[in-house]
C-alpha positions, 0 to 999 in steps of 0.5 A: 489650285485656282477655281474654274472661271465662270462666264458672267450671266448674260442679260438675256439669261438673267431675264430668263431666270427672273421670268422662271423664278416668277412662275408658280410652277413650270410643268412637265409635258405630262402635267401640262396635258393633265391640266389641259384635260381639266380645262387649262388653255394650252397655247402653242407659240411656235412658228408655222415652220416649227409646227410643220416640222414637229407636229401640232399638239392636240387641243392646243390653241396656236397664237403667234408670239407677236399677238399673244398678250392681245389675244389673252388679255381678259379685258382687251377688245382683241381677246379670244373667247376662251380668255374671257376671265383672268382666272383662266389657266394658261400653259404656254409651249414653244419649241424648247421651253425658253421663249415660253417662260418669257411669254408666261411671265408677260401673261402673269403681268396681265394678271393671268394664271400662266406658266409654261412647259419645261423643255417645250414641244421637244420634251413633249415628243421625247415623253411619247405624248401624242401629236395632233392629226388635222388642222391646228386651231390657229388664232390670228 
């Protein structure tokens, strides 16, 4: 009997696997909320359209993925005030937990203590965690 054929891993899948392997610990939505309560920065990289459809996360800072590294580089002139130390814990969240893994890895390469949320906002909603009511904290 022959073994089932498996498709080779795409380059993007390999890149994602490498990024996730480098993350100290990816977090469940509940763990992310608990770390946020202890002072971690919860950074939402979803688009405005995605946030309008799904809702915003309480206390999250919204930073567009295109400027994420510049806003969180503790040594950069364009950083947000909360990113003034390389010791700050950053938890990145996206819609489903894919691009956030790549973003967290990129932030680690800047020297930050970064990880992401397994399953993204979709997992947050499925876990019954609250959504924010009111304007999001959007940083440009």
